[in-house]
N, C-alpha and C positions, 0 to 999 in steps of 0.2 A: 535648177536655180541654183546651189549649191556652187555649180562649178565656176559662175560667174560672178557668187561672190568670191571666191577664191581668185578667182582670176584678176578682178576688179583689187582685191585685196592685196595683190603682190605687184601691182603695176604700181598702187597708190604708194606700199612700202620703198618699190627701187625709185618711185620719183623723189619721193621723203628723204631715203639716204644720199643722192645725188645733191638735193639741195643746201644738204647738211655740208656737204664737202667742197662745195663749190667755191664759198666764201674765204675759203681755208688753203685756196691757191693762187700766190701771188706771180705775176710774170716778174722777172728779176729786174730790176730796173737798170740801164743803161748809162756811164754819162763819157763826155768826150772832153779831152784835156788836150789841149795845143802844147805837144813837146818843143825842146831846144830853139825856142824861137828866136828869129832874125838869123838861122842857120839853112840853106839850100837842103831840103830832103833829099836824102837817096833813101830809097824805097826799102834795101837789104836793112841800111840802119837803124830805121825808121822803125820798122816790125821787128827786129830784136829788141831795140830798145825799147819798145812798149812792152811786149813780152815778158821781158825781164825785170821791169818796174810797175806795172802796173798788172801785169796777166792780161794783157789785152790784145788788141788788132791792131796796129798801125798800120795807115796809109798817108801818101803825102794827096794834099790839095792844095788849089793852086790858090794863092792867096798875093794881093788883089786878084780876082776875075777878069783874067784877060790877057794877065802877064805871063812872064815865062816865070815865075817864082812860085817853087813851093813849100808848105809847111806840113812837117811831121802833126798830123793828128792821132791821140791814139783814144781807140772805146772801149770801154771797160764795164765788169759790173760794180755798182756802188758796193 
């Protein structure tokens, strides 16, 4: 009987400690920003500018969809 009590107590303590820690962990929020609007995107340049200015990841996205124009978009931690 006492072994079951100890096992239940340990399980409850672990569960309680996990429930206390979970609300404190937050995912980092991600933001996106268009860099150098109106210019044609060059991937290497886009990634360099994004990393240097916002410490993020730059990528070229087609804008408007279906065209041959691409803009530099930077995704970074807010």
